[in-house]
C-alpha positions as CSV (number, residue, x, y, z in Angstrom):
1,M,-45.4,-66.1,66.3
2,E,-47.3,-67.8,63.4
3,D,-50.4,-65.8,64.2
4,T,-48.8,-62.5,63.8
5,V,-49.8,-60.6,60.7
6,I,-46.7,-58.9,59.2
7,P,-47.3,-55.6,57.6
8,K,-46.5,-55.6,53.9
9,E,-43.8,-53.0,54.2
10,L,-42.0,-55.2,56.8
11,A,-41.8,-58.2,54.5
12,P,-38.5,-57.2,52.8
13,V,-36.9,-56.4,56.1
14,V,-37.8,-59.9,57.4
15,A,-36.5,-61.4,54.2
16,F,-33.2,-59.5,54.6
17,H,-32.9,-60.6,58.2
18,G,-33.9,-64.2,57.6
19,H,-36.8,-64.6,60.0
20,F,-39.5,-62.7,61.8
21,C,-38.8,-61.8,65.5
22,P,-39.4,-59.0,68.0
23,G,-35.8,-57.9,67.6
24,V,-36.2,-57.0,63.9
25,L,-39.4,-55.1,64.9
26,I,-37.4,-53.0,67.3
27,G,-35.0,-51.9,64.6
28,W,-37.8,-51.4,62.1
29,R,-39.8,-49.2,64.4
30,A,-36.6,-47.3,65.6
31,A,-35.5,-46.7,62.0
32,K,-39.0,-45.4,60.9
33,L,-39.2,-43.1,64.0
34,A,-35.7,-41.7,63.3
35,M,-36.6,-40.9,59.7
36,K,-39.7,-39.1,60.9
37,L,-38.0,-37.1,63.6
38,L,-35.1,-36.1,61.3
39,G,-37.2,-35.6,58.2
40,V,-35.0,-37.9,56.1
41,S,-35.4,-40.8,53.7
42,R,-33.1,-43.8,53.2
43,D,-29.4,-42.9,53.1
44,R,-27.7,-42.8,49.7
45,D,-24.1,-41.9,50.5
46,E,-23.4,-41.3,54.1
47,E,-26.0,-38.5,54.6
48,L,-27.1,-40.5,57.6
49,V,-25.0,-42.1,60.3
50,T,-26.2,-44.6,62.9
51,V,-24.6,-45.6,66.2
52,T,-26.1,-48.9,67.4
53,E,-25.6,-49.9,71.1
54,N,-26.2,-53.6,70.3
55,D,-25.4,-56.2,67.7
56,A,-28.8,-57.9,67.8
57,C,-31.5,-58.5,65.2
58,G,-32.7,-54.9,65.1
59,V,-29.5,-53.8,63.5
60,D,-30.4,-55.6,60.3
61,A,-33.6,-53.5,60.1
62,I,-31.6,-50.4,60.7
63,Q,-29.3,-51.3,57.8
64,Y,-32.2,-52.2,55.5
65,I,-34.5,-49.2,56.3
66,L,-31.9,-46.4,56.9
67,G,-29.2,-47.6,54.5
68,C,-26.5,-47.3,57.1
69,T,-23.9,-50.1,56.8
70,F,-20.5,-51.1,58.1
71,G,-19.2,-51.3,54.6
72,K,-20.1,-47.6,53.9
73,G,-18.7,-46.6,57.2
74,N,-21.9,-45.0,58.4
75,L,-23.0,-47.7,60.9
76,H,-21.0,-47.7,64.1
77,F,-21.2,-50.4,66.8
78,R,-20.9,-49.7,70.6
79,D,-20.9,-53.0,72.5
80,W,-23.1,-51.7,75.4
81,G,-25.9,-54.3,75.1
82,K,-28.7,-51.7,75.0
83,Q,-31.6,-51.6,72.6
84,A,-30.7,-48.1,71.6
85,F,-29.8,-46.4,68.3
86,T,-28.6,-42.9,67.6
87,V,-29.2,-41.6,64.1
88,Y,-27.5,-38.4,62.8
89,R,-28.3,-36.2,59.8
90,R,-24.9,-35.2,58.4
91,S,-26.2,-32.0,56.7
92,D,-26.6,-30.2,60.0
93,G,-25.2,-32.6,62.6
94,K,-28.6,-33.2,64.2
95,G,-28.9,-36.5,66.0
96,V,-31.6,-38.4,67.9
97,R,-31.1,-41.3,70.3
98,L,-33.9,-43.8,70.5
99,A,-33.9,-46.3,73.4
100,L,-36.5,-49.0,73.8
101,I,-38.7,-48.6,76.8
102,P,-39.2,-52.1,78.4
103,P,-42.7,-53.3,79.0
104,D,-44.1,-53.3,82.6
105,R,-43.9,-57.1,82.7
106,E,-42.2,-60.0,81.0
107,L,-43.8,-60.7,77.6
108,T,-43.9,-63.8,75.5
109,R,-42.4,-63.5,72.0
110,E,-45.9,-63.2,70.5
111,E,-46.9,-60.5,73.0
112,S,-43.7,-58.6,72.4
113,A,-44.3,-58.7,68.6
114,Q,-47.8,-57.5,69.1
115,R,-46.6,-54.7,71.3
116,L,-44.0,-53.6,68.8
117,L,-46.5,-53.7,66.0
118,S,-49.3,-51.8,67.7
119,E,-48.0,-49.5,70.4
120,P,-47.4,-45.8,69.5
121,D,-43.8,-44.6,69.2
122,E,-43.8,-42.7,72.5
123,V,-44.7,-45.9,74.4
124,L,-42.0,-47.9,72.7
125,F,-39.0,-45.5,72.7
126,S,-37.6,-42.8,74.8
127,V,-36.3,-40.0,72.5
128,G,-33.3,-37.9,73.4
129,E,-30.4,-36.0,72.1
130,A,-27.3,-37.8,70.9
131,K,-24.9,-38.6,73.7
132,E,-21.8,-38.5,71.7
133,L,-20.4,-36.5,68.7
134,M,-21.4,-37.7,65.3
135,P,-18.8,-40.1,63.9
136,E,-16.6,-38.7,61.2
137,R,-17.0,-39.8,57.6
138,A,-15.5,-43.1,56.6
139,R,-11.9,-42.9,55.4
140,I,-10.1,-45.2,53.1
141,H,-6.7,-46.4,54.4
142,S,-3.9,-48.1,52.7
143,S,-3.2,-51.8,53.4
144,V,0.1,-53.4,54.1
145,R,1.2,-57.1,54.2
146,C,1.4,-58.8,57.6
147,D,5.0,-60.0,58.1
148,L,3.8,-63.3,59.6
149,C,0.7,-64.5,57.8
150,G,1.1,-62.5,54.6
151,E,-2.4,-61.2,54.5
152,R,-3.2,-57.6,53.8
153,V,-4.3,-55.5,56.7
154,M,-5.4,-51.9,57.0
155,E,-2.5,-49.7,58.0
156,T,-4.4,-48.4,61.0
157,R,-4.7,-51.9,62.4
158,V,-1.1,-52.9,62.0
159,R,0.8,-53.8,65.2
160,S,4.6,-53.6,65.5
161,L,6.4,-56.4,67.3
162,P,9.5,-55.6,69.4
163,D,11.7,-57.1,66.7
164,G,10.3,-54.6,64.1
165,R,8.0,-56.9,62.3
166,R,4.6,-55.4,61.3
167,T,1.7,-57.7,61.8
168,C,-2.1,-58.0,61.8
169,I,-3.8,-58.0,65.2
170,P,-4.4,-61.8,65.4
171,C,-0.7,-62.5,64.6
172,A,0.5,-59.9,67.1
173,E,-1.7,-61.5,69.8
174,R,-0.5,-65.0,69.0
175,E,3.1,-63.8,69.1
176,T,2.7,-62.1,72.5
177,S,0.8,-65.0,74.0
178,A,3.5,-67.5,72.8
179,Q,6.2,-65.6,74.7
């Protein structure tokens, strides 16, 4: 993909992601389209929420362009293996789901990149309404100490063993598999 000319506005996204690839282009185009359809700019404090249906390269572009991150709690992952993203505007709950439309034939990486750089939005993405309710705002939970490993774990992730010990998920899984 050395021959591909990268638009100037894409350069920081590629730098954030670490390399140029069709996947980062998918997220870049989806993020830009979502912003246009919802009439929004980059998120500042959970004004936007994104649900991604994959954990591939495009999610880095979603994070960079939209400002939705796991750390802020406004990026949610559904392990469905689809090149689809739902973006919500918190002010009114409006959401749009963008799903990549596959090409008519198998493409090389170079052809795929050219397609993602040149085709109009309506050729690249099907646009629909959100399929699920907008996720709630992120909540901060207390942490407790795991009785086995001693590490702190969010209280909502604590597991109770039959003997009453409170553990993190990995310790609980080790304890139950050892029995």
